[in-house]
C-alpha positions in Angstrom: 9.1 -5.5 36.1 10.9 -4.3 39.3 14.7 -4.0 38.7 15.2 -4.1 42.5 15.4 -7.9 42.4 18.6 -9.5 41.3 17.0 -12.8 40.4 13.3 -13.1 39.6 11.8 -16.5 39.1 8.2 -16.3 37.8 5.9 -19.3 37.9 8.6 -21.6 36.6 7.8 -25.2 35.6 10.5 -27.6 34.5 10.7 -31.2 33.2 13.7 -32.9 31.7 13.4 -33.1 27.9 13.8 -36.9 28.0 11.3 -37.5 30.9 8.2 -39.7 30.2 5.0 -37.8 29.4 3.4 -38.7 32.8 6.5 -37.8 34.9 5.8 -35.3 37.7 7.2 -31.8 37.2 10.6 -31.3 38.7 9.7 -27.6 39.3 6.0 -27.0 39.7 5.0 -23.3 39.5 7.9 -21.8 41.4 7.9 -18.0 42.1 10.8 -16.5 44.0 12.6 -13.1 44.1 16.1 -12.7 45.4 17.0 -9.1 46.4 20.6 -7.8 46.2 22.8 -8.4 49.2 20.5 -11.0 50.7 21.5 -14.5 52.0 18.9 -17.0 51.0 19.1 -20.7 51.9 17.0 -23.2 50.0 16.3 -26.4 52.0 14.7 -29.6 50.9 15.3 -33.4 50.9 16.8 -35.1 47.8 14.4 -34.8 44.8 12.6 -31.7 46.1 13.8 -29.6 43.1 16.3 -27.4 45.0 19.3 -28.2 42.8 17.3 -27.9 39.6 16.1 -24.5 40.8 19.7 -23.4 41.5 20.7 -24.3 37.9 17.9 -22.0 36.6 19.6 -19.1 38.3 22.5 -18.9 35.8 20.8 -20.4 32.8 22.4 -23.9 33.1 18.7 -25.0 32.8 16.0 -23.0 31.0 12.4 -23.2 32.3 9.8 -25.4 30.5 7.2 -22.8 31.4 7.4 -19.4 33.2 10.5 -17.2 33.1 13.7 -16.4 35.0 15.3 -12.9 35.0 18.8 -12.1 36.2 19.3 -8.4 36.7 16.4 -7.8 34.3 17.8 -10.2 31.6 15.6 -13.1 30.5 17.8 -16.3 30.9 16.2 -17.6 27.7 18.1 -14.8 25.8 21.0 -16.7 24.2 22.8 -13.4 23.3 23.0 -12.4 27.0 24.3 -15.7 28.4 27.8 -14.2 29.3 26.1 -11.3 31.1 24.0 -13.7 33.1 27.0 -15.8 34.1 29.0 -12.8 35.0 26.2 -11.7 37.3 25.5 -15.1 38.9 28.4 -17.4 39.6 27.9 -21.0 40.5 29.7 -23.4 42.9 28.9 -27.1 42.8 29.0 -30.0 45.2 32.2 -31.5 43.9 35.1 -29.1 43.8 37.1 -31.5 41.7 34.7 -30.8 38.8 35.4 -27.1 39.0 39.2 -27.1 39.4 40.9 -26.9 36.0 44.5 -25.9 36.6 47.5 -27.5 38.3 48.3 -24.5 40.5 45.8 -22.8 42.8 46.4 -19.3 41.6 46.2 -20.3 38.0 42.9 -22.0 38.7 41.5 -18.8 40.3 42.7 -16.8 37.3 41.1 -19.1 34.7 37.6 -17.5 34.5 38.8 -13.8 34.5 41.3 -14.7 31.7 38.5 -16.2 29.7 36.5 -13.0 30.2 39.4 -11.0 28.8 40.2 -9.2 32.0 43.6 -7.4 31.7 46.6 -9.3 33.4 47.3 -6.7 36.1 43.6 -6.7 37.1 43.6 -10.5 37.1 46.6 -10.5 39.5 44.7 -8.2 41.8 41.5 -10.2 41.7 43.3 -13.5 42.3 45.1 -12.1 45.3 41.9 -10.6 46.7 39.8 -13.7 46.1 42.4 -16.0 47.8 42.6 -13.6 50.7 38.9 -13.6 51.1 38.6 -17.4 51.3 41.8 -17.6 53.5 43.8 -19.5 50.9 46.6 -17.0 50.0 49.3 -19.2 51.5 48.3 -22.0 49.1 48.5 -19.9 46.0 51.4 -21.9 44.5 50.1 -25.3 45.7 48.7 -28.1 43.5 44.9 -28.2 44.1 44.7 -32.0 44.1 46.9 -32.1 47.2 44.5 -29.9 49.2 41.7 -31.2 51.6 38.1 -31.2 50.4 37.3 -28.0 52.3 40.4 -26.2 50.9 39.5 -27.3 47.4 36.0 -26.0 47.8 37.3 -22.6 49.0 39.6 -22.5 45.9 36.5 -23.2 43.8 34.7 -20.3 45.6 37.7 -18.1 45.0 37.5 -18.9 41.3 33.9 -17.7 41.2 34.7 -14.6 43.3 37.5 -13.6 40.9 34.8 -13.1 38.2 33.2 -10.5 40.6 29.7 -11.8 40.3 27.0 -9.9 42.2 25.5 -13.2 43.3 26.9 -16.6 44.1 24.7 -19.7 44.0 26.2 -22.6 45.9 24.6 -26.0 45.2 25.3 -28.1 48.3 28.9 -27.0 48.5 29.6 -28.9 51.8 27.9 -32.2 50.8 31.3 -33.9 50.3 33.2 -32.3 53.2 34.0 -33.4 56.7 32.7 -31.2 59.6 35.9 -29.0 59.7 35.7 -28.4 55.9 32.0 -27.6 56.2 32.6 -25.0 58.9 35.4 -23.4 56.8 33.2 -23.1 53.8 30.3 -21.8 55.7 32.5 -19.1 57.4 33.7 -18.1 53.9 30.1 -17.8 52.6 28.9 -15.8 55.5 31.9 -13.4 55.3 31.3 -12.9 51.6 27.7 -11.9 52.2 28.3 -9.8 55.3 31.6 -8.1 54.5 31.4 -7.8 50.7 27.7 -7.6 50.2 27.7 -10.5 47.7 24.2 -11.9 47.3 24.3 -15.6 48.3 21.9 -18.4 47.5 22.8 -21.6 49.4 21.2 -24.9 48.5 21.6 -27.3 51.4 20.0 -30.1 53.4 22.0 -29.2 56.6 19.7 -27.4 59.1 22.6 -25.7 60.8 23.8 -24.1 57.5 20.2 -23.0 56.6 20.0 -21.4 60.1 22.8 -18.9 59.2 20.9 -17.4 56.3 18.6 -14.3 56.5 15.8 -16.1 54.6 14.9 -19.7 54.4 13.0 -21.3 51.5 11.8 -24.9 51.9 11.0 -27.0 48.9 9.1 -30.2 48.5 8.0 -32.0 45.3 9.0 -29.0 43.1 7.1 -26.5 45.0 8.0 -23.8 47.6 6.2 -24.9 50.9 7.7 -22.4 53.3 9.5 -19.0 53.0 10.6 -16.7 55.8 13.3 -16.0 58.3 14.9 -19.2 59.7 13.6 -18.3 63.2 10.0 -18.4 61.9 10.3 -21.4 59.5 12.1 -23.6 62.1 9.2 -23.2 64.6 7.1 -25.4 62.2 8.6 -28.5 63.7 5.7 -30.9 62.9 5.3 -29.5 59.4 9.0 -29.9 58.6 9.0 -33.4 60.1 6.2 -34.4 57.8 8.4 -33.3 54.8 11.2 -35.6 56.1 13.2 -32.6 57.4 14.6 -32.1 60.9 15.2 -28.7 62.7 18.4 -27.5 64.3 19.3 -29.4 67.5 18.5 -26.2 69.6 15.0 -25.9 68.3 14.5 -29.7 68.6 15.4 -29.6 72.3 13.1 -26.6 73.0 10.3 -28.4 71.1 10.7 -31.5 73.3 10.7 -29.3 76.5 7.5 -27.6 75.3 5.9 -31.0 74.6 6.8 -31.8 78.3 5.0 -28.7 79.4 8.0 -26.3 79.9 7.2 -22.8 78.7 10.1 -22.0 76.3 10.1 -20.2 72.9 10.9 -22.1 69.7 12.8 -19.2 68.0 16.2 -19.6 69.9 18.5 -20.9 67.1 22.0 -20.4 68.6 23.3 -22.5 71.5 23.6 -19.3 73.6 20.0 -18.3 72.9 18.8 -21.8 73.6 20.7 -22.0 76.9 19.3 -18.6 78.0 15.7 -19.6 77.1 16.0 -22.8 79.2 17.6 -20.8 82.1 14.7 -18.3 82.0 12.2 -21.1 82.0 13.8 -22.8 85.0 14.0 -19.5 87.0 10.3 -18.9 86.3 9.4 -22.2 87.8 
């Protein structure tokens, strides 16, 4: 086994223990490697298996078949559960389910305290984590009085304080307004680019998936596409058949192409899209 991968998912199948015998598999032969320092987005409509896959990455779920390794540790090894969860931290949809204390800084300190980290090191980690998510000035605030986006950033800070090598975020912006979503996405991108934290982002927002370095598309428990967002989003018809859209920029370029304008489909940002259209107009 290569130890270069932080997470290795090998031919994993999964069904819920109480599912009827003839129920379709929730995960159906999924194989995926996540390398350290990467930013992987997993995209799919509801019921595609993406959240179930996320929960296999820190042993919330164990595979029915196949195996998952985190930093070389088999997630089925009960004795290593703490090591697995120290390596891979998890952030969920609803920050209210993750916030446990009445003061922001105490909430961020909660996990390191449970891990037995010395008090002065906890102080340092809490300050650092809150600074990273841009929430230091709210350290003494009550979490329940924060906005959704701020709460989610506190939840992310709580995971950062454990110093995991990888953070898996399961639709962390699903309950947020557009401003909260942008805040959280900026935080995630910074963590990956500036701190080298491996990020796995589960989402159904195309614009979020476009910010990743690698995009994995799931449908009916299988991986149906895997590659850089620029490449995957060019498969407009294929994604449409799966009930998924593409970023607005790609959608516009696709419509222009259908109308006979010679434009590329790999311009994801608004600037790139505008340039591509300008070039096409000048060429006419």
